[in-house]
N, C-alpha and C positions, 0 to 999 in steps of 0.2 A: 542506750540507742535504742533499741527496743521499744521501749516507751514511745517514743517519740516515732516510731516505723507504725506503730498501730494506732497511734494518735491520726497520721496520716491518712492510715486504712479508711478509719471510721469517717474521716473526714469527706473522702470522694464519693461513699460506697452513700452518703448522706446527700452528696453534690448532687451524685447519679441518679438517687431516688427524685430528689427536686427537678431536676433538669426531664427525668422520664414524665412525672405529674403534667409539667407545666407544657409540654410539646403533646400529651393527650389531651390536654385543656383546651388548645386551639383546634379552629376548623379546619377538616379535611382539604387537603391538596389533590385535585380531583386531574387524573392521567385519561386521555383517551387513547386508544393504539389500535391503529389502521395496517394489518398483518399480521397472521397467524401462522405465520411458518417456522422455520427453525430457530431465527432468533427470537421471534415475536413471543414462542414458547418460553422462549429461556427468560425474556424479560416478565411477562408475566409469572411465571413461578417466582424468579425473586422476591417480585411485588406480593405476590398472593401468599408464600410459603416463609419471609423471611420480614415480612409487614413490622415487627418494631425495631427492628436494626436501620432499616430503609427512614422509616420516623426519627430518629435518635440522631440519623446523620443528617435528614434535614430539616431539623426542629420543630417538625409539626407532622401531624400526622399524615400520610400519604393513600389516595385512595386510586385501584384502578377502577374505575368507573363504569367504564363502555370497550369493549371490544371490537372491531369491526372487520370482517371478512368477507370476501364474495362467496364461498364455499362453507359452509357449514355442514354439511355431510361428513366431511374428510374426519376420519381418525385421527388422534392426536394423543401424545403421551402427554397428556395434563387433564387435571380433575377441576372444570372451572363451574363456580358459583352460579347455579341458575337464572338465565337472563340477563348474563354478563356477555356473552358472544351474540351479534347480530349482524345482519347483511346489511342494515339500512344505516348508511353514512350521516342522515341527517339525526340521529341519536348524536352523534358525535358535535358536528358543525353547529347543530342549533342549540346545544344545550352551553347555555351563558356559564353555567357552575366548573364546566370543565375548563382549564386554564392551560394546560400544553397537550401538545399531540405527537404523539411518536411516530412519525410515518418508516413505515419495515417490508414495504412492499416491491420495492425497488425499483429498476427503471427510468426512464424519465415522459414517458407521455403519461400515464394516470399519475403518476407520483406529483408531477410538475404542478398538473390542475390541482391536485388535492393539496399540495402546500401554498399553493396561491389561495385557494380560495381558505383553508384553514387561516392563513395571515389576516384574511379580510375579516373573518369572524372575530379575531382580535386573540388568538391562540398562541401562543410559544411553540416552536417546535424543536424536535427534538429527530435526528433522521443518522442512521447507519450506511445511507445512499451513497457511494462515492459517486456513481454515475451522476447522477442527479445535482448533485455539486459541481461536478470538473463540467458538465455541459450548460447547467443553469443558474451556475453561481450569482453571474451578473444581477439578473432577472430576479430571483427569490431572493436575495441578497437587500436589491433595492426595497421591492414590495414590504420586505419585514420591517424596514427602517423608516417608511411611511406609514405603514402599521401602528410604529414604538412596538414592536416585540421583538423576540428573537431565535436565532437558527444555533442549535448546537451542532456536532455532526463527528466527536471525538471518532465513533465506532466507524468511518466512513473510511479509514487511514488504518491498515493493521492492527483490526480488530481490536484486541485484548490491549495492545500495547499503548499507552497514553502519551504517544507520541506529539499529539499534536497541542495536547494542554502545557506538555514541556516545553514547545515553543512559542507559546502563545502566553505564558506566565514565568516560569522559572528562569528559561532561559534568554529572556527576553531583552535582558542588557548587552547580551551579544550581538556584536555584526557578525553576523553567518557567514562562513567562508566556503564551509559544503555540507552537502548531504550524499552521503550514499547507501544505500537502502535495499535490500530484498525486502519486495512488498505483495509478491505474489506466491501464494503457498503451493498450490497446483503445481506450478512450473520448478520452484526447489525440490518439492516432493519429487519431481520426472527427475530432474536431474541428480536427486541421492540415491532412488533407484537404479539409474545408468551406472553410477560412480561405486556403491558400494556391493551393488548385486550383480553386475554386469549386463545386465539387460540391455536391449535394444527399446529405442524411441516408444515403437507401437505398444511395444508388451511393458512399456513403463507407464506410456499414456490409460491403458487398460488398467492399470493396478493400480490407479489414481481413479479412476471413475467407481470399478469395485468400492473401494472405502469412502465414497463420497468426496474428496477433495477433489472433483474435474466433474464437469458436467457432461450430458450426453453429448452435446456439442461443446470440445472444451477451447476452440477458436480463440473467443477474448482474452484469456488466460496465456496461451503457448504462444498466441502472436503480438504478446506484449502491449495491449490495446488495455487491460487492466491496469498493470503497472504504470502504463503512460498517464492514466485520469490518474492516479493518485498521486503519481510526480506532478502535475500538473497543480493540484492542492498543497503540496508542499511548496512548491514555490510560491505561490497565493502568501503562503502564512510566513515561509523562511526568508523571502528576499521581495515580498511586496510587487511581483509579477503577475500581470493578466496575461497568459496564454493560453492560445486555444489547444487542448491537447492532442487534437490531431496532426496540429503542425509541431510537435515534437520530434524528431526523427526516432524510431524505435524499430526495432530487429526482434525476431522471437526466435523459441529455443527449437523451431519444426526442423531448422538443418541440422543440429546438433545429433553427431553419431555415437556408438561406441567406441570408435577409434580415434575420436577427438579428446573423449575423457581418459584414454589409455595415454596418449600422448601429453597432453595436459600434465599427468603425474610424471611422466619423467620430466618435465619442466620443470616439478615441483609448484606446481599450480592446481586450483581446484576449478570446473567451472560453474558460475551462479550467473541469472538474471539479474542484471543490476537496474537500479532507477538513479541517476546522475544528476545532482544538482553542482556545479560548482561557480563560483565566484570570480571571477577576474577584472583588470581593469579595462577589458573591451567587451565586457558585458557576461551574461549570465549564461555557462554551458549544461545544456538540457540533452538528454539522449537515455532511452534504454535499450539496452544490450546484453547478451549473454557474453560475458567479460572469466576471463583466466585471472585468478585473485590467487596472491601468494600463499601456499598451505597453512604458512606460520599467519594467518591477517586471522583476525575475531571472523570475521564474514565468510569465511573458507569453511569455518567450524559450524556454519548455522545448517542446519537438517532440514529432512522431511519437511512438513508444511510448518516449520515457523517461518518467523517473520525477521529482519533487525533493520535497524535504521543506526548511522556513523554520523553522527553530529557531530562538525569541528567550526567553533566560534572563537573570536578573537582573545576574548577572555578565560572562558571555561576549556579552551584547548578540545580535543576528542575525546567525545563522549558515545555511548554504545546504548541502544537499547532491544532487547533480546524477549522474543515470546510469541505465545500463538495468536498468529496474523488473522486468524478465523475461527469459527466454531463456536456452535452455541452459544453457550457460556463464559468464554472470554468476551465475544462480541459485545453481550447483553450487561456483562460486566462493566465495561465502555458507556452502552447506552445508559444503564443505570445511574452511572458516575454525572452526566450530563444533566438526565432527570433532576439528579439532588442540586449539584450545581445551579440548572433554572429555577429552584425553588427559593436558593438560598440569595439569589441575584447577581451571583458570581460571572455568570452568562452575560447578564446584563450590562455588567462593567466593563467584560473583554469585549463584549461586541461592539458597544458605541465605542469603545476606545481605539481598538485596532482598524474596523472600517473594512474591511473584507470586501474584496472583489467592488470597490467603489471606484467611480471614474474620476472621481480626482487626485486619485493616488497615481494614474496612469499605468501606461503598459510595462513601464520596467525599458530595460537597455539586456537585449538576449544577443547572447556569443553568436557569430556566423559559424554555424555550424561545421564550413570547410576549414575555419581556422581555427579550429580545435589541434591541439599537438597531445601525441600520446604513440603508444606501442601497439603493433597490430600483430594477431595468430592468424596465418596463411595455411590451409590444409588445400594444397593442389594433388591432383589428381594427372600424371603424367606420363607419357610411352617412356618404356625403359631403355632409352638409345642415349649415346655420346651426344655431348652440346647441348642437353636441357636444361641442366644448371647454366649454362654459357647464354642463353636466352633467357631464361628468368631473371637472373641477375642485371641482364640487359636493359629487362623492362624498369625492372625498382632504380637500378643505377638513373636511369631518363630523367624520373623525379626526384632525385636523391634523398631515394628510400634506402638505407644501409640495411644489411642485415643482421640479427645479432644471432641469431642463432639457426642449426639447419639438423631436421632429422630426417633422413633415407633409411631403410630398412635391407635389410638382403633381398633381390627381388623373388627368390625365389619362391615361387606357389603363385605369382601374379598371374591376375585374371588380366584377360584379352591382351597382354604385353604394356599393362598399366600400374603404376607403384603409386602411392601416397608419398608426398612430400612435403613436409613440413617446414615451416620457414618463421621464424619471431623475427620482428623487427627493433631497432631502434626508435626513439620518437621519431615521427612525421607528420607532417601537416596531414588534416582531412581531407581536404582538397586532392591532393595530391594523390595519395592516399585509394581514393576511388578512381582516379581517373587508371593509376596503376592499374587495377585491379579489371578496369574496363580491357585496358588491353591488354594483358594477361589471359583474360577468356577469350583472345580473339589468335592465340599463339597456335600455331599445328600439334604441339604437343599434347596440348591441355585435351582431357578425356573426359573432363565433367567444369562446370563453372567452378569459381575458386572461394572455398568459402573463408570468409572473415568472422574474427572475434576480437574485442579490445582486450590488451594486455593491463591488470592494474597490480602495479610493487606495495602495497600498502598490508 
């Protein structure tokens, strides 16, 4: 047995040696990188410091031929070979030997113009820009098809988690039934801080900013816009639905307070910002909202800046992906995977076969948001007087909404004669729930507009 293992070891060593020699004899595949920010530095580090590893994976040498950034004077945590960094984009655009351009500048303005120009110049695109894909997907994918080139974008959703590749390839034999995902690390970090450290929302946001998880203006993260853009991309890949992300119902975490975290715990839940895509006979349900998730569910254990995606397929059943949803090296890892797949030709096969953002695929059938059926958490700030609960239950009953549970603590110490009343409901239609909330807000006993979150038991 020992001789057999030794012979196998020697065989594979010889094969690896031959593969390396064969790889080194090929002409280098040249890459252009636009945008040397946090992610760009990570990509450049891997390409420059682990060149042999990348060459072996791509089956040929890979050369970072040029990096373009508008700011040449900014200090960066990377040592670059002399002459590699430039602010002259034409050195990439007009160099026919550069076959793929990595776009890492973000946004939809100049990034859109850049991608369209590079495609016209005959170059493939790798991008981590979820805003570009969500806003301009139809346009840039059509341009790529006309140019006979490809666009790879694994890093645009969930950073280092290879979720798009799994949907595109490994899980492709399934009819997807649902996707439930935590796709915004900033919001998840804030909610984790409020849960585990008892901080209020504003303090948690400041801590996220201090640690670099949140921008100076965190609006796009906390209001659900970032998650909604990513959900639109997941809907396209998983369900073939072309949807403008701005039309997807969304609710951010700005109104979540420490008291909601506490009451959720009492009820056996944790609050997470969920992006949901769920297929039914009446169409695809899409929405982003803070949601009470059963504390026993895997999604409830997703902490801090991590992301997670739970996919359910008709054949595979539920599968769960968990990892860093952002950050320099996790995101760079996905970008490098796309570069390698582009070089090997895997991206071209997938790009041609799946035909994303094509007008031929149609818009798909979306479910009327008012016809979604589900449970609700309500926080009501009400007067401390007899008859209030009767008024509230009367409004809910008008829309056939039944109460599953209610929490109203001892009013001792209540401010301005107002106390919180927490209600969870049984399943009800979304349209009816919105009408009920509107009427509740008009009651004379109500001291603040009702705060509503969805409830998921899984």
